N, CA, C and O of each residue as an XYZ file, in Angstrom:
772
protein
N     -42.082    -50.419      8.360
C     -43.680    -49.765      8.512
C     -42.567    -49.636     10.169
O     -41.568    -50.189     10.629
N     -43.550    -48.537     10.568
C     -43.504    -48.475     11.555
C     -44.628    -48.546     13.176
O     -45.494    -47.680     13.298
N     -44.495    -49.401     14.042
C     -44.373    -49.611     15.163
C     -45.518    -48.346     16.029
O     -46.294    -48.768     16.887
N     -45.492    -47.125     15.745
C     -45.680    -46.177     16.357
C     -47.153    -45.818     16.204
O     -47.297    -45.265     15.114
N     -48.591    -45.940     17.033
C     -50.163    -45.722     16.678
C     -50.124    -44.129     15.844
O     -49.588    -43.039     16.042
N     -50.854    -44.625     15.018
C     -51.295    -42.706     14.434
C     -51.598    -42.434     15.197
O     -51.406    -43.240     16.107
N     -52.281    -41.205     15.561
C     -52.758    -40.075     16.537
C     -54.282    -40.502     16.026
O     -54.753    -40.785     14.925
N     -55.011    -40.373     17.863
C     -56.556    -40.678     17.381
C     -57.000    -38.781     16.932
O     -56.480    -37.760     17.383
N     -57.987    -38.910     16.035
C     -58.882    -38.114     15.616
C     -59.495    -37.376     17.241
O     -59.342    -37.856     18.364
N     -60.238    -36.024     16.838
C     -60.261    -35.580     18.375
C     -61.457    -36.445     18.830
O     -61.597    -37.023     19.908
N     -62.303    -36.403     17.747
C     -63.875    -36.818     18.497
C     -63.162    -38.755     19.064
O     -63.931    -39.234     19.898
N     -62.364    -39.394     18.838
C     -61.792    -40.420     18.970
C     -61.246    -40.577     20.669
O     -61.488    -41.276     21.653
N     -60.329    -39.395     20.255
C     -59.876    -39.380     21.784
C     -60.620    -38.419     22.884
O     -60.224    -38.253     24.037
N     -61.885    -37.765     22.236
C     -62.657    -37.446     23.422
C     -63.384    -38.874     24.151
O     -63.351    -39.293     25.308
N     -64.158    -39.483     22.687
C     -64.571    -40.876     24.092
C     -63.763    -41.673     24.642
O     -64.176    -42.343     25.588
N     -62.573    -41.793     24.253
C     -61.020    -42.394     24.785
C     -60.887    -42.208     25.940
O     -60.969    -43.164     26.710
N     -60.610    -40.761     26.463
C     -61.083    -39.995     28.053
C     -62.011    -39.946     28.598
O     -61.931    -39.490     29.739
N     -63.341    -40.371     28.102
C     -64.592    -39.940     28.710
C     -64.821    -41.767     29.223
O     -65.268    -42.264     30.257
N     -64.398    -42.240     28.235
C     -64.714    -43.572     28.747
C     -63.432    -43.731     30.157
O     -63.791    -44.140     31.262
N     -62.462    -43.469     29.964
C     -61.378    -43.179     30.988
C     -61.860    -42.755     32.722
O     -61.453    -43.074     33.839
N     -62.684    -42.081     32.304
C     -62.969    -40.876     33.463
C     -64.361    -41.762     33.706
O     -64.549    -41.605     34.913
N     -65.080    -42.327     33.374
C     -66.315    -42.811     33.615
C     -65.624    -44.352     33.982
O     -66.269    -44.899     34.877
N     -64.649    -45.039     33.571
C     -63.953    -46.215     34.276
C     -63.421    -45.970     35.812
O     -63.542    -46.745     36.761
N     -62.813    -44.707     35.793
C     -62.002    -44.846     37.282
C     -63.347    -44.471     37.860
O     -63.538    -44.992     38.958
N     -63.861    -44.072     37.629
C     -65.314    -43.514     39.255
C     -65.948    -45.004     39.256
O     -66.026    -45.582     40.340
N     -66.419    -45.667     38.042
C     -66.741    -46.675     38.570
C     -65.997    -48.139     38.599
O     -66.784    -49.084     38.559
N     -65.542    -48.248     38.620
C     -64.710    -49.246     38.895
C     -63.920    -48.431     40.220
O     -63.250    -49.396     40.590
N     -63.694    -47.773     40.792
C     -63.635    -47.207     42.339
C     -64.825    -47.353     42.655
O     -64.607    -48.314     43.391
N     -66.075    -47.197     42.737
C     -67.305    -47.210     43.192
C     -67.416    -48.959     43.282
O     -67.936    -49.374     44.318
N     -67.035    -49.835     42.433
C     -67.630    -51.096     41.751
C     -66.999    -51.610     41.525
O     -67.161    -51.928     40.347
N     -65.844    -52.198     42.083
C     -64.862    -53.349     41.708
C     -65.129    -54.567     40.441
O     -64.331    -55.237     39.784
N     -66.618    -54.495     40.451
C     -67.293    -55.413     39.342
C     -68.024    -54.673     38.400
O     -68.870    -55.228     37.699
N     -67.811    -53.622     38.326
C     -69.047    -53.033     37.180
C     -68.438    -53.432     35.495
O     -67.357    -53.563     34.922
N     -70.106    -53.523     35.143
C     -69.566    -54.382     33.685
C     -68.901    -53.425     32.661
O     -69.261    -52.250     32.715
N     -67.842    -53.829     31.600
C     -67.420    -52.925     30.557
C     -68.473    -52.320     29.929
O     -68.385    -51.339     29.189
N     -69.727    -53.061     30.304
C     -71.341    -52.496     28.892
C     -71.678    -51.561     29.770
O     -72.122    -50.602     29.138
N     -71.691    -51.318     31.151
C     -72.453    -50.816     31.431
C     -71.414    -49.490     31.751
O     -72.077    -48.522     32.123
N     -70.263    -49.276     31.706
C     -69.268    -48.880     31.901
C     -69.319    -47.689     30.180
O     -69.454    -46.472     30.055
N     -69.187    -48.510     29.432
C     -69.393    -47.793     27.978
C     -70.720    -46.897     27.461
O     -70.777    -45.999     26.621
N     -72.134    -47.720     28.600
C     -73.135    -46.937     28.335
C     -73.446    -45.255     29.349
O     -74.099    -44.268     29.010
N     -72.610    -45.544     30.725
C     -72.437    -43.875     31.059
C     -71.322    -43.394     30.514
O     -71.012    -42.273     30.916
N     -70.431    -44.018     29.511
C     -69.593    -43.025     28.978
C     -70.489    -42.455     27.653
O     -70.115    -41.427     27.088
N     -71.468    -43.049     27.280
C     -72.502    -42.429     26.335
C     -71.677    -43.071     25.260
O     -71.686    -42.149     24.445
N     -70.912    -44.100     24.656
C     -70.183    -45.087     23.952
C     -71.164    -46.236     23.773
O     -72.110    -46.536     24.501
N     -70.641    -46.957     22.384
C     -71.086    -48.282     22.310
C     -70.259    -49.380     22.744
O     -69.058    -49.199     22.942
N     -70.721    -50.337     22.883
C     -69.666    -50.939     23.430
C     -68.545    -51.482     22.514
O     -67.477    -51.949     22.910
N     -68.915    -51.362     21.334
C     -67.907    -51.208     20.199
C     -66.910    -50.830     20.643
O     -66.109    -51.502     21.294
N     -66.805    -49.413     20.272
C     -66.099    -48.594     20.999
C     -65.174    -48.471     21.860
O     -63.973    -48.201     21.868
N     -66.333    -48.834     22.904
C     -65.053    -49.306     24.373
C     -63.892    -49.845     24.260
O     -62.816    -49.429     24.689
N     -64.186    -51.028     23.521
C     -63.985    -52.767     23.125
C     -62.084    -52.230     21.943
O     -60.907    -52.584     21.883
N     -63.332    -50.913     21.083
C     -62.400    -50.788     20.359
C     -60.343    -49.985     20.969
O     -59.193    -50.114     20.549
N     -60.997    -49.273     22.046
C     -59.884    -48.476     22.640
C     -59.392    -49.702     23.301
O     -58.207    -50.014     23.181
N     -60.291    -50.487     24.056
C     -60.025    -50.987     25.209
C     -60.374    -52.351     25.142
O     -61.438    -52.680     25.667
N     -59.366    -53.585     24.349
C     -60.192    -55.027     23.888
C     -60.263    -55.797     24.828
O     -60.991    -56.768     24.619
N     -59.590    -55.726     26.198
C     -59.950    -56.621     27.490
C     -60.402    -55.903     28.468
O     -60.661    -54.783     28.029
N     -60.670    -56.003     29.794
C     -61.373    -55.017     31.227
C     -59.890    -54.994     32.032
O     -59.867    -54.228     32.995
N     -58.626    -55.755     31.748
C     -57.427    -55.306     31.855
C     -57.000    -54.313     31.263
O     -56.752    -53.332     31.964
N     -56.818    -54.241     30.098
C     -56.479    -52.588     29.543
C     -57.105    -52.202     29.342
O     -56.949    -51.502     28.342
N     -58.423    -52.176     29.954
C     -58.902    -50.603     30.776
C     -58.409    -49.935     32.005
O     -58.105    -48.789     32.337
N     -58.469    -51.578     32.760
C     -57.920    -50.967     33.722
C     -56.187    -50.410     34.175
O     -55.673    -49.758     35.084
N     -55.768    -51.072     33.014
C     -54.376    -50.798     32.986
C     -54.351    -49.109     32.736
O     -53.700    -48.226     33.294
N     -55.182    -49.077     31.835
C     -55.270    -47.498     31.156
C     -55.597    -46.198     31.753
O     -55.222    -45.039     31.575
N     -56.544    -46.883     32.631
C     -56.682    -46.203     34.056
C     -55.964    -45.494     34.684
O     -55.712    -44.302     34.856
N     -55.606    -46.696     35.077
C     -54.452    -46.232     36.138
C     -53.252    -45.791     35.616
O     -52.870    -44.808     36.251
N     -52.532    -46.086     34.771
C     -51.525    -45.107     34.087
C     -52.082    -43.503     33.910
O     -51.453    -42.488     34.209
N     -53.472    -43.587     33.327
C     -54.091    -41.847     33.727
C     -53.596    -41.133     34.623
O     -52.994    -40.063     34.528
N     -53.943    -41.937     35.784
C     -54.071    -41.237     36.680
C     -52.368    -40.879     37.511
O     -52.064    -39.746     37.884
N     -51.461    -42.079     37.660
C     -50.295    -42.051     37.251
C     -49.376    -41.004     36.574
O     -48.279    -40.762     37.077
N     -49.760    -40.421     35.530
C     -49.338    -39.718     34.753
C     -49.540    -37.954     35.217
O     -48.814    -37.036     34.835
N     -50.429    -37.873     35.896
C     -50.791    -37.056     36.506
C     -50.277    -36.788     37.754
O     -50.331    -35.624     38.151
N     -49.780    -37.655     38.462
C     -48.534    -37.350     39.109
C     -47.155    -37.166     38.893
O     -46.292    -36.427     39.368
N     -47.199    -38.110     37.981
C     -45.375    -37.560     37.445
C     -45.806    -36.366     36.772
O     -44.779    -35.959     36.230
N     -46.868    -35.465     36.461
C     -46.653    -34.251     35.350
C     -46.347    -33.271     36.586
O     -45.411    -32.472     36.554
N     -47.590    -33.461     38.144
C     -47.572    -33.028     39.033
C     -46.053    -32.894     40.018
O     -45.894    -32.075     40.924
N     -45.381    -33.574     39.717
C     -44.231    -33.843     40.277
C     -43.193    -32.924     39.722
O     -42.564    -32.271     40.556
N     -42.960    -32.792     38.709
C     -42.331    -31.869     38.078
C     -42.835    -30.246     38.048
O     -42.182    -29.272     38.422
N     -43.859    -30.265     37.625
C     -44.508    -28.587     38.157
C     -44.694    -27.835     39.297
O     -44.682    -26.604     39.318
N     -44.906    -28.731     40.476
C     -44.660    -28.848     41.220
C     -42.976    -28.539     42.209
O     -42.984    -28.099     43.359
N     -41.694    -28.882     41.444
C     -40.865    -28.968     41.850
C     -40.338    -27.547     40.688
O     -39.191    -27.100     40.709
N     -41.152    -27.157     39.992
C     -40.404    -25.858     39.316
C     -41.591    -24.580     39.951
O     -41.152    -23.445     39.763
N     -42.262    -24.600     40.287
C     -42.788    -23.702     41.012
C     -42.753    -23.737     42.695
O     -43.619    -23.012     43.184
N     -42.285    -24.131     43.236
C     -41.994    -24.488     44.737
C     -40.732    -24.838     45.518
O     -39.916    -25.724     45.263
N     -40.737    -24.155     46.299
C     -38.932    -24.559     46.774
C     -39.553    -26.070     47.532
O     -40.710    -26.312     47.873
N     -38.002    -27.171     47.669
C     -38.145    -28.554     47.404
C     -39.391    -28.833     48.512
O     -40.329    -29.616     48.362
N     -39.116    -27.956     49.672
C     -39.981    -29.357     51.342
C     -41.473    -28.549     50.538
O     -42.305    -29.399     50.855
N     -41.961    -27.902     50.050
C     -43.385    -27.615     50.228
C     -43.719    -28.162     48.569
O     -44.895    -28.142     48.207
N     -42.636    -28.645     47.592
C     -42.625    -29.350     46.710
C     -43.212    -30.774     47.133
O     -44.271    -31.276     46.755
N     -42.459    -31.192     47.830
C     -42.837    -32.598     48.411
C     -43.846    -33.013     49.130
O     -44.483    -34.066     49.098
N     -43.956    -31.730     50.026
C     -45.498    -31.555     51.190
C     -46.657    -31.404     50.364
O     -47.741    -31.403     50.947
N     -46.633    -31.235     48.737
C     -47.978    -30.894     48.574
C     -48.234    -31.775     47.576
O     -49.375    -32.042     47.201
N     -46.646    -32.526     46.851
C     -47.283    -33.981     45.961
C     -47.197    -35.086     47.027
O     -47.801    -36.035     46.527
N     -46.758    -35.437     48.227
C     -47.724    -35.776     48.875
C     -49.083    -36.170     49.238
O     -49.642    -37.227     48.947
N     -49.429    -35.432     49.743
C     -50.633    -34.935     49.928
C     -51.598    -35.043     48.708
O     -52.799    -35.182     48.938
N     -51.181    -34.993     47.524
C     -51.602    -35.103     46.032
C     -51.992    -37.015     45.850
O     -53.075    -37.558     45.631
N     -50.317    -37.748     46.092
C     -50.597    -38.949     46.358
C     -51.469    -39.709     47.427
O     -51.929    -40.822     47.173
N     -51.718    -38.968     48.833
C     -52.603    -39.186     49.637
C     -53.919    -39.043     49.175
O     -54.692    -39.876     49.647
N     -54.348    -38.324     48.478
C     -55.676    -37.624     47.795
C     -55.729    -39.139     46.333
O     -56.761    -39.347     45.694
N     -54.872    -39.679     46.186
C     -54.621    -40.435     44.726
C     -55.449    -41.695     45.159
O     -56.496    -42.100     44.655
N     -54.514    -42.390     46.543
C     -54.703    -43.279     46.849
C     -55.846    -44.050     47.793
O     -56.138    -45.244     47.869
N     -56.511    -42.563     48.663
C     -58.362    -42.354     49.471
C     -59.185    -42.709     48.016
O     -60.280    -43.272     47.990
N     -58.500    -42.304     46.933
C     -59.995    -41.637     45.711
C     -60.189    -43.353     45.479
O     -61.261    -43.945     45.348
N     -58.855    -43.924     45.475
C     -59.033    -45.273     44.239
C     -58.743    -46.544     45.295
O     -57.842    -47.379     45.209
N     -59.768    -46.433     46.298
C     -59.333    -47.643     47.200
C     -60.424    -49.043     46.249
O     -59.964    -50.160     46.012
N     -61.410    -48.740     45.976
C     -62.354    -49.618     45.382
C     -61.335    -49.924     44.324
O     -61.092    -51.124     44.197
N     -60.632    -49.028     43.470
C     -60.053    -49.484     41.855
C     -58.660    -50.224     42.545
O     -58.046    -51.088     41.919
N     -58.322    -49.858     43.654
C     -57.203    -50.520     43.755
C     -56.929    -52.107     43.842
O     -55.868    -52.648     43.531
N     -58.166    -52.793     44.359
C     -58.430    -54.491     44.316
C     -59.006    -54.719     42.770
O     -59.039    -55.911     42.463
N     -59.349    -54.036     42.003
C     -59.328    -54.052     40.431
C     -58.136    -53.992     39.906
O     -57.869    -54.795     39.012
N     -57.254    -53.137     40.288
C     -55.990    -52.980     39.446
C     -54.685    -54.526     40.392
O     -53.736    -55.230     40.048
N     -55.301    -54.353     41.306
C     -54.194    -55.714     42.137
C     -54.784    -57.517     41.082
O     -54.149    -58.472     40.634
N     -56.118    -57.175     41.115
C     -56.549    -58.678     40.150
C     -56.102    -58.392     38.877
O     -55.265    -59.200     38.473
N     -56.392    -57.497     38.108
C     -55.610    -57.750     36.741
C     -53.901    -57.554     36.237
O     -53.375    -57.583     35.125
N     -53.427    -57.374     37.434
C     -52.145    -57.169     37.128
C     -51.404    -58.120     38.167
O     -51.813    -58.282     39.317
N     -50.058    -58.844     37.541
C     -49.174    -59.514     38.570
C     -48.471    -58.832     39.232
O     -48.436    -57.630     38.969
N     -47.653    -59.370     40.339
C     -47.005    -58.517     40.917
C     -45.972    -57.625     40.346
O     -45.781    -56.453     40.669
N     -45.375    -58.264     39.523
C     -44.324    -57.242     38.374
C     -44.916    -56.441     37.776
O     -44.284    -55.445     37.425
N     -46.137    -56.531     37.472
C     -46.400    -55.849     36.474
C     -47.518    -54.722     37.369
O     -48.373    -53.997     36.861
N     -47.195    -54.862     38.756
C     -47.809    -54.008     39.651
C     -46.564    -52.672     39.776
O     -46.507    -51.444     39.837
N     -45.783    -53.736     39.766
C     -43.766    -53.322     40.056
C     -43.616    -51.863     38.910
O     -43.325    -50.667     38.935
N     -43.874    -52.520     38.334
C     -43.408    -51.712     36.823
C     -44.827    -50.393     36.172
O     -44.797    -49.474     35.354
N     -45.854    -50.947     37.025
C     -47.028    -49.599     36.544
C     -46.442    -48.556     37.643
O     -46.083    -47.432     37.291
N     -46.372    -48.945     38.860
C     -45.649    -47.439     39.780
C     -44.151    -47.393     39.690
O     -43.544    -46.801     40.583
N     -43.388    -48.042     38.551
C     -41.878    -47.308     38.664
C     -42.394    -45.801     38.259
O     -41.803    -44.960     38.937
N     -43.135    -45.355     37.534
C     -43.241    -44.054     36.929
C     -43.186    -43.057     38.632
O     -42.495    -42.053     38.805
N     -44.171    -43.745     39.760
C     -44.031    -42.863     40.538
C     -42.795    -42.581     41.406
O     -42.361    -41.484     41.759
N     -42.210    -44.105     41.735
C     -41.197    -43.776     42.248
C     -39.752    -42.582     41.475
O     -39.236    -41.588     41.986
N     -39.576    -43.012     40.581
C     -39.214    -42.155     39.758
C     -39.680    -40.280     39.533
O     -39.105    -39.337     38.989
N     -40.691    -40.396     40.102
C     -41.234    -38.907     40.489
C     -41.056    -38.426     42.023
O     -40.970    -37.229     42.298
N     -41.006    -39.487     43.042
C     -40.075    -38.964     44.338
C     -39.083    -38.789     44.180
O     -38.703    -37.858     44.890
N     -38.137    -39.293     43.432
C     -36.508    -39.066     43.378
C     -36.422    -38.203     42.789
O     -35.464    -37.508     43.129
N     -37.372    -37.572     41.431
C     -37.174    -36.343     41.530
C     -37.707    -35.095     42.070
O     -37.302    -34.005     41.665
N     -38.590    -35.216     42.960
C     -38.584    -34.244     43.952
C     -38.022    -34.329     45.297
O     -38.453    -33.648     46.227
N     -36.789    -35.399     45.437
C     -35.357    -35.933     45.737
C     -34.318    -35.303     45.770
O     -33.543    -34.975     46.668
N     -34.369    -35.149     44.642
C     -33.132    -34.485     44.403
C     -33.049    -33.278     44.035
O     -31.914    -32.804     43.968
N     -34.454    -32.243     43.617
C     -34.505    -31.174     43.753
C     -34.224    -30.374     45.084
O     -33.740    -29.245     45.161
N     -34.716    -31.365     46.333
C     -34.508    -30.963     47.575
C     -33.218    -31.250     47.797
O     -32.996    -30.330     48.584
N     -32.218    -31.804     47.713
C     -30.656    -32.443     47.071
C     -30.083    -31.177     46.947
O     -29.165    -30.579     47.508
N     -30.836    -30.949     46.103
C     -30.151    -29.506     45.169
C     -29.962    -28.074     45.694
O     -29.103    -27.195     45.628
N     -31.226    -28.264     46.268
C     -31.459    -26.616     46.843
C     -31.144    -26.575     48.075
O     -31.560    -25.681     48.811
N     -29.956    -28.035     48.693
C     -29.802    -28.003     50.271
C     -31.106    -28.518     50.918
O     -30.928    -29.200     51.927
N     -32.051    -28.371     50.629
C     -33.118    -28.789     51.461
C     -32.878    -29.890     51.894
O     -32.166    -29.619     52.861
N     -32.958    -30.800     51.866
C     -32.897    -32.247     52.542
C     -31.684    -32.898     52.570
O     -30.708    -32.378     52.030
N     -31.593    -34.165     53.229
C     -30.208    -34.750     53.236
C     -29.651    -35.556     52.215
O     -30.292    -36.106     51.319
N     -28.642    -35.594     52.360
C     -28.613    -37.100     51.377
C     -28.264    -38.152     51.491
O     -27.703    -38.660     50.520
N     -28.426    -38.865     52.606
C     -27.907    -39.764     53.039
C     -28.923    -41.104     53.030
O     -28.727    -42.006     53.844
N     -30.033    -41.177     52.045
C     -30.582    -42.061     51.722
C     -31.026    -41.799     50.330
O     -30.950    -40.793     49.624
N     -31.577    -43.148     50.108
C     -32.065    -42.790     48.467
C     -33.604    -42.986     48.481
O     -34.312    -43.265     49.448
N     -33.964    -42.775     47.177
C     -35.267    -43.207     46.321
C     -35.298    -44.316     47.306
O     -34.956    -43.770     48.355
N     -35.511    -45.532     47.545
C     -35.608    -46.647     48.031
C     -36.700    -46.577     49.526
O     -37.920    -46.538     49.687
N     -35.635    -46.587     50.339
C     -35.410    -45.279     51.419
C     -36.905    -44.844     51.934
O     -37.496    -45.410     52.853
N     -37.431    -43.692     51.147
C     -38.291    -42.982     50.971
C     -39.453    -43.745     50.184
O     -40.585    -43.319     50.414
N     -39.347    -44.733     49.352
C     -40.502    -45.497     48.891
C     -40.501    -46.839     50.157
O     -41.226    -47.691     49.643
N     -40.263    -47.114     50.850
C     -40.629    -48.116     52.201
C     -41.373    -47.280     53.029
O     -42.394    -47.591     53.642
N     -40.398    -45.417     53.002
C     -41.205    -44.949     54.395
C     -42.448    -44.054     53.857
O     -43.015    -43.585     54.844
N     -43.034    -43.673     52.741
C     -44.624    -43.719     51.795
C     -44.856    -44.724     51.772
O     -45.235    -44.859     50.609
N     -44.964    -46.123     52.455
C     -45.580    -46.971     51.789
C     -46.790    -47.156     52.658
O     -47.748    -47.910     52.489
N     -46.515    -46.229     53.710
C     -47.773    -46.250     54.771
C     -49.083    -45.779     54.095
O     -50.184    -46.249     54.381
N     -48.905    -44.963     53.319
C     -49.851    -44.228     52.676
C     -50.993    -45.055     51.818
O     -52.153    -44.679     51.650
N     -50.394    -46.277     51.312
C     -51.059    -47.370     50.645
C     -52.215    -48.223     51.951
O     -53.155    -48.946     51.621
N     -51.873    -47.937     53.255
C     -52.442    -48.594     54.039
C     -54.279    -48.025     54.634
O     -55.229    -48.531     55.231
N     -53.894    -46.608     53.955
C     -54.920    -45.622     54.849
C     -55.983    -46.366     54.060
O     -55.987    -46.714     52.879
N     -57.249    -46.579     55.418
C     -57.815    -47.255     55.247
C     -59.502    -46.258     55.225
O     -60.483    -46.421     54.499
N     -59.200    -45.027     56.583
C     -60.300    -44.339     57.131
C     -59.815    -42.694     56.945
O     -58.791    -42.369     56.344
N     -60.932    -41.571     57.700
C     -60.860    -40.458     57.353
C     -59.765    -39.816     58.855
O     -59.186    -38.782     59.189
N     -59.930    -40.812     59.221
C     -58.788    -40.419     60.607
C     -57.442    -41.056     59.728
O     -56.636    -40.257     59.252
N     -57.222    -42.723     59.519
C     -56.069    -42.362     58.741
C     -55.317    -41.286     57.895
O     -54.166    -40.888     57.719
N     -56.707    -41.008     57.427
C     -55.636    -39.589     56.189
C     -55.187    -38.628     56.585
O     -54.331    -37.937     56.032
N     -55.904    -38.383     57.985
C     -55.191    -37.409     59.092
C     -53.253    -37.209     59.610
O     -52.231    -36.523     59.586
N     -53.923    -38.432     60.023
C     -52.486    -39.511     60.031
C     -51.406    -39.258     59.518
O     -50.396    -38.662     59.891
N     -51.839    -39.976     58.256
C     -51.081    -40.021     56.825
C     -50.872    -38.485     57.070
O     -49.800    -38.429     57.672
N     -51.432    -36.999     56.881
C     -50.526    -36.052     56.594
C     -49.446    -35.524     57.819
O     -48.615    -34.617     57.779
N     -49.767    -36.368     58.800
C     -48.794    -35.763     60.169
C     -47.431    -36.307     59.288
O     -46.413    -35.848     58.770
N     -48.231    -37.794     59.517
C     -46.341    -38.076     59.121
C     -45.887    -38.113     58.007
O     -44.981    -38.929     57.833
N     -46.308    -37.292     56.868
C     -46.129    -36.626     55.953
C     -44.851    -35.478     56.489
O     -43.823    -35.181     55.880
N     -45.196    -35.120     57.450
C     -44.787    -33.552     58.147
C     -43.343    -34.221     59.056
O     -42.312    -33.561     59.181
N     -43.496    -35.493     59.576
C     -42.599    -35.858     60.386
C     -41.359    -36.615     59.337
O     -40.158    -36.583     59.604
N     -41.950    -37.279     58.115
C     -40.893    -37.643     56.374
C     -39.688    -36.082     56.549
O     -38.495    -35.882     56.781
N     -41.048    -35.208     56.236
C     -40.236    -33.852     56.111
C     -38.950    -33.294     56.747
O     -37.959    -32.627     56.451
N     -39.636    -34.075     58.006
C     -38.841    -33.326     59.192
C     -37.347    -33.968     59.080
O     -36.331    -33.330     58.804
N     -37.406    -35.014     59.283
C     -36.072    -36.166     58.883
C     -35.727    -36.217     57.844
O     -34.754    -36.964     57.742
N     -36.168    -35.594     56.551
C     -35.759    -34.860     55.587
C     -34.628    -34.153     55.530
O     -33.458    -34.348     55.202
N     -35.732    -32.690     56.213
C     -34.782    -31.515     56.419
C     -33.652    -31.279     57.018
O     -33.376    -31.772     58.111
N     -32.779    -30.399     56.281
C     -31.175    -30.942     56.666
C     -30.349    -29.561     57.720
O     -30.254    -28.377     57.395
N     -30.022    -29.985     58.562
C     -29.425    -28.997     59.559
C     -28.560    -28.455     60.052
O     -28.358    -29.256     60.965
N     -27.765    -27.612     60.208
C     -26.412    -27.414     59.680
C     -25.329    -27.982     60.072
O     -24.241    -27.923     59.499
N     -25.647    -28.689     61.296
C     -23.811    -29.488     61.412
C     -24.973    -30.869     61.079
O     -25.259    -31.277     62.204
N     -25.480    -31.440     60.386
C     -25.534    -32.648     59.472
C     -25.312    -33.014     58.312
O     -26.011    -33.110     57.303
N     -23.610    -33.336     58.695
C     -23.119    -34.232     57.973
C     -22.715    -35.314     57.782
O     -22.111    -35.774     56.813
N     -23.104    -35.862     58.907
C     -22.744    -37.429     59.366
C     -24.036    -38.604     58.867
O     -25.232    -38.649     59.156
N     -23.401    -39.249     58.233
C     -24.374    -40.767     57.629
C     -25.364    -40.801     58.662
O     -25.201    -40.538     59.854
N     -26.710    -41.255     57.905
C     -27.656    -41.814     59.530
C     -26.747    -43.241     59.836
O     -26.006    -43.958     59.165
N     -27.319    -43.221     61.450
C     -26.919    -44.613     62.129
C     -25.593    -44.052     62.337
O     -25.024    -44.978     62.916
N     -24.734    -43.090     62.221
C     -23.354    -42.525     62.500
C     -23.576    -41.411     64.119
O     -22.611    -40.813     64.594
């Protein structure tokens, strides 16, 4: 017996997507939004919502996963369409927009997941960062004397953005990071030497 779920009918898939879209907006605006209010706003019955998402935590995780998947897909699309520096810049800008857009939702996600589950939920984001950095190294646009853990730490400031001024500062910091990543002609010595 296969453990792979069968594909959803097109109307069921449309309902699921509408629930996710409404839930993202509702939980961002009000972390305490009820599942019944989300079902009503999505124009589905409560039973339909619970059939797709049996618990609040399941809905929160699915909303987050849908947003993370968009970031992952974007990293791959940008790395194919642009030089590495521009791909990294555009992806980081989208990451800033993602974090700013989910301020209220972030609290809901933290409440729904343990720290280990949060780490696992964002593992694909780290992999997307690594993909972009590898593309930069292959194009000889980025230095090679760091790892994705270094970059994750550098980019962690994005999750601290609280204001419009913070958004502008974050965009400037991305440019500083790109400058630090950029390979200079005599950049052969490892960092710290």
